[in-house]
C-alpha positions in Angstrom: -33.8 53.0 109.3 -36.8 54.3 108.0 -36.7 55.5 104.8 -38.1 59.0 104.6 -39.2 60.9 101.3 -38.6 64.3 102.7 -35.6 65.7 105.1 -35.9 68.8 106.9 -32.5 70.2 107.9 -32.1 73.3 110.3 -34.2 74.2 113.2 -37.1 74.0 115.6 -37.5 76.2 118.4 -40.3 77.3 120.9 -42.1 79.9 120.1 -43.4 82.6 123.0 -45.9 84.7 120.7 -47.5 87.7 122.6 -50.7 89.5 120.8 -50.2 93.4 121.1 -52.5 96.0 119.9 -49.7 97.7 118.1 -45.4 97.7 117.9 -44.2 99.4 121.7 -42.1 102.5 120.8 -38.2 102.8 122.9 -39.1 102.5 126.5 -42.5 102.2 126.0 -45.1 100.0 127.7 -48.0 98.1 126.7 -50.5 95.2 127.5 -50.3 92.0 125.6 -53.8 91.1 124.2 -52.3 87.3 125.4 -49.4 84.9 125.6 -49.0 81.4 124.3 -46.6 79.4 123.3 -46.3 76.9 120.1 -43.8 74.6 118.4 -41.8 76.6 116.1 -38.3 77.1 113.8 -38.3 77.2 109.9 -37.2 74.3 109.2 -39.6 72.3 111.6 -42.6 74.1 110.6 -42.2 73.3 106.8 -42.1 69.6 108.0 -45.2 69.5 109.9 -47.0 71.2 106.5 -45.3 68.1 104.9 -46.9 66.1 107.4 -50.0 67.2 107.7 -50.4 67.3 103.8 -49.7 63.6 104.5 -45.8 63.8 103.3 -43.7 61.4 104.4 -40.8 63.5 106.1 -37.9 63.1 108.7 -35.8 66.2 110.9 -31.6 66.1 111.3 -31.6 68.6 114.0 -31.5 69.5 117.9 -32.9 70.7 121.1 -31.9 70.8 124.3 -31.9 68.6 127.3 -34.7 70.4 128.9 -38.4 69.9 128.9 -38.4 72.0 125.8 -36.7 69.8 124.4 -38.7 66.8 125.0 -42.0 69.0 123.8 -41.0 70.1 120.5 -39.8 66.2 119.9 -43.0 64.7 121.1 -45.1 67.2 119.2 -43.3 66.4 115.9 -44.1 62.8 116.5 -48.0 63.7 116.8 -47.5 65.6 113.4 -45.9 62.5 111.5 -42.2 63.6 111.1 -39.2 61.4 111.9 -37.3 61.9 114.7 -34.8 59.0 114.4 -31.8 62.3 113.8 -33.2 65.1 115.9 -30.8 64.9 118.7 -30.9 66.4 122.7 -27.9 67.8 123.1 -26.7 67.4 126.8 -25.7 70.6 128.4 -27.4 72.7 125.7 -30.4 74.6 126.3 -33.6 74.7 123.1 -33.7 77.6 121.6 -36.7 80.0 122.3 -38.1 82.8 120.1 -39.8 86.1 121.1 -42.9 86.9 118.6 -44.5 89.8 119.1 -48.2 89.8 116.7 -49.7 93.0 116.3 -52.7 93.7 113.6 -51.6 90.2 111.4 -48.0 91.4 110.7 -45.5 89.9 113.2 -41.3 90.8 114.7 -39.6 87.7 115.8 -36.4 88.0 118.2 -34.5 84.8 117.5 -33.0 82.7 120.5 -29.1 83.0 120.3 -29.8 79.3 121.1 -30.5 78.5 117.5 -26.4 78.8 116.5 -25.3 76.7 119.5 -27.4 73.7 119.9 -26.9 72.1 116.6 -26.1 68.8 115.5 -22.6 67.7 114.8 -21.4 66.9 111.3 -20.5 63.3 111.9 -24.5 63.2 113.3 -25.5 62.9 109.5 -26.4 59.9 108.2 -25.4 59.1 104.2 -28.3 56.0 104.8 -31.3 58.3 106.0 -30.2 61.3 103.1 -29.1 58.8 100.3 -32.9 57.0 100.1 -34.9 60.2 100.1 -36.2 62.4 97.4 -35.6 66.0 98.4 -33.3 67.3 101.4 -34.6 70.9 102.2 -32.4 73.4 104.2 -31.7 76.9 105.6 -28.4 76.9 106.0 -28.2 78.3 109.8 -25.1 76.2 110.2 -23.2 76.5 107.2 -20.2 73.5 107.4 -23.4 71.2 108.1 -25.5 71.8 105.7 -22.7 71.9 103.0 -22.2 68.4 104.1 -25.7 67.0 104.2 -25.7 68.9 100.2 -22.5 67.2 99.1 -24.2 64.0 100.1 -27.4 64.3 98.3 -25.7 65.7 95.2 -23.5 62.5 95.2 -26.6 60.3 95.1 -28.8 61.9 92.8 -31.3 63.4 95.7 -32.7 66.9 94.9 -31.9 70.5 96.7 -34.2 73.1 98.2 -32.9 75.9 100.2 -34.9 78.2 102.1 -32.7 81.5 102.2 -34.0 84.0 104.9 -33.1 87.8 105.2 -30.6 87.5 108.2 -29.0 84.3 106.2 -28.9 86.5 103.0 -27.6 89.0 104.7 -23.7 86.9 105.1 -23.4 87.9 100.9 -23.3 85.5 98.2 -19.8 85.2 98.2 -20.0 83.7 101.7 -22.9 81.5 100.5 -22.9 80.7 96.8 -21.0 77.5 96.9 -23.9 76.3 99.2 -26.3 77.6 96.9 -24.9 77.2 93.3 -25.7 73.3 94.5 -29.4 73.4 95.0 -31.8 72.2 92.7 -34.4 75.6 93.4 -33.9 78.1 95.9 -36.6 80.0 97.8 -36.4 83.5 99.4 -38.7 85.7 100.8 -38.7 88.5 98.9 -36.6 90.3 101.9 -33.6 87.6 101.4 -33.4 87.9 97.4 -33.0 91.5 97.2 -30.5 91.5 100.2 -27.8 88.7 98.7 -28.7 90.9 95.3 -28.5 94.1 96.1 -31.4 94.2 93.8 -34.2 96.8 94.4 -37.3 94.6 93.5 -37.6 90.5 94.1 -38.3 90.7 89.9 -34.4 92.0 89.6 -33.4 89.7 92.6 -34.4 86.4 90.9 -33.6 86.9 87.3 -29.7 88.1 89.4 -29.9 84.6 90.6 -31.0 82.4 87.7 -28.4 84.2 85.7 -25.7 83.3 88.5 -26.5 79.4 87.9 -29.5 78.7 90.1 -32.0 76.5 87.7 -35.4 77.7 89.9 -36.3 80.5 92.3 -39.5 81.3 93.3 -39.6 84.2 95.5 -42.4 83.8 97.8 -44.3 87.5 98.2 -46.6 87.7 101.2 -49.9 89.4 100.0 -48.7 89.1 96.3 -48.3 85.4 95.8 -45.2 83.6 94.7 -43.2 84.9 91.5 -41.6 81.9 89.4 -38.2 82.3 87.7 -36.8 80.4 85.6 -34.5 80.8 82.3 -37.2 80.7 80.1 -39.8 83.0 82.0 -41.0 84.6 85.3 -44.7 84.6 86.7 -46.2 85.9 89.6 -48.7 83.5 90.8 -51.1 85.9 93.1 -52.3 84.4 96.7 -56.1 84.2 97.6 -57.7 86.8 99.7 -59.0 85.9 103.1 -61.2 87.8 105.5 -59.3 88.4 108.4 -55.2 87.8 108.8 -54.6 86.8 112.5 -50.7 85.8 112.4 -48.2 85.7 109.0 -45.6 83.9 111.2 -45.1 80.3 109.4 -47.1 81.5 106.5 -43.7 80.9 104.6 -42.9 76.8 105.9 -46.4 76.7 105.1 -45.9 77.5 101.5 -42.2 75.6 101.2 -44.2 72.8 102.7 -47.2 72.5 100.7 -44.8 73.1 97.5 -42.8 70.4 98.1 -45.4 68.0 98.5 -47.0 69.2 94.5 -44.1 70.0 93.0 -41.5 66.7 93.8 -44.0 64.3 95.5 -47.0 64.4 93.0 -44.7 65.6 90.0 -47.4 69.0 89.4 -46.2 71.7 87.1 -44.3 75.1 89.0 -48.1 77.0 88.7 -49.9 74.2 90.1 -47.6 73.7 93.1 -47.8 77.2 93.3 -51.7 77.9 93.5 -51.2 74.5 95.9 -49.0 76.4 98.3 -50.8 79.9 98.0 -53.7 78.3 99.4 -52.0 76.3 101.9 -50.7 79.8 103.0 -53.9 81.5 103.2 -55.4 79.2 105.9 -52.6 79.4 108.1 -52.5 83.0 108.4 -55.9 83.0 109.8 -54.5 81.3 112.9 -52.7 82.6 115.4 -49.2 80.8 116.1 -46.7 79.2 113.2 -48.5 76.2 112.5 -52.0 75.8 114.3 -53.5 76.9 110.6 -51.4 74.5 108.6 -54.1 72.4 106.9 -54.5 68.9 106.0 -55.1 67.5 102.5 -59.3 67.3 102.5 -59.2 71.2 104.0 -56.8 72.4 101.1 -58.8 70.6 98.4 -62.1 72.2 99.8 -60.6 76.0 99.6 -59.1 75.7 96.5 -62.2 74.1 95.0 -64.2 77.1 97.3 -62.3 79.6 95.5 -62.8 78.0 92.2 -59.7 77.2 91.2 -59.4 76.0 87.5 -56.7 73.0 88.5 -58.6 72.0 91.1 
């Protein structure tokens, strides 16, 4: 089996994306400005961001036994994401998420099949995980996630967790046995506030560190990224762009680029976050979760054009 540096365990979906003039009120009918479909899914997007930046990566997860599943697997392969442990589950449907984009902001309605179309614990391959450098996951399927993290911990493989708000709502007590086994937690600001019952991301990060998580980076949207360790807390501002088209996948792009910088290139936290902020800044200028994700050349050019002293 091929040796992979970064493994993503989680979800892959098809995104149906409608651009709309505004978010409708109850019982209001509006005309869409455009209708599109794109490959998506938090973990899958993360891996594509890594693949475009030249990283070695693979996806552990499942699609349905349908044409959408075929499309998503082919797209992974086109993006240099290994699909050795991407399973087609017979009789299951590939998840389809509905995304509405108005003036650059998004609303996402997740498919119920995200929880149903999944791998079994026996589908995990110890060797595949043990030979990697990093396991990244979203805890969408807690039992499977816990087993994979146990394999990673037993083999000294680093663990990264992306905590989104709908998972964080399960509460600290239900997630702590998984979260305390991670090397880095990268929640969005709503996820961080939710799981700590905090009013600010700064307070939430400090609470998470005090609970025993060694490194927390909260993605703050247009503000950038907030780094918190036991020793310091620092906001790394992002870059201004002329027009924000679609923020879908911005956090996934950040996470992927950060993983390349920090875990593969060995950069420090600030440089890795600047690199990741720049990648997300390029992403949000295009419609679709992955359309604007840069390659290495595009990303370095953007950083130099913005006179970043670290690049």
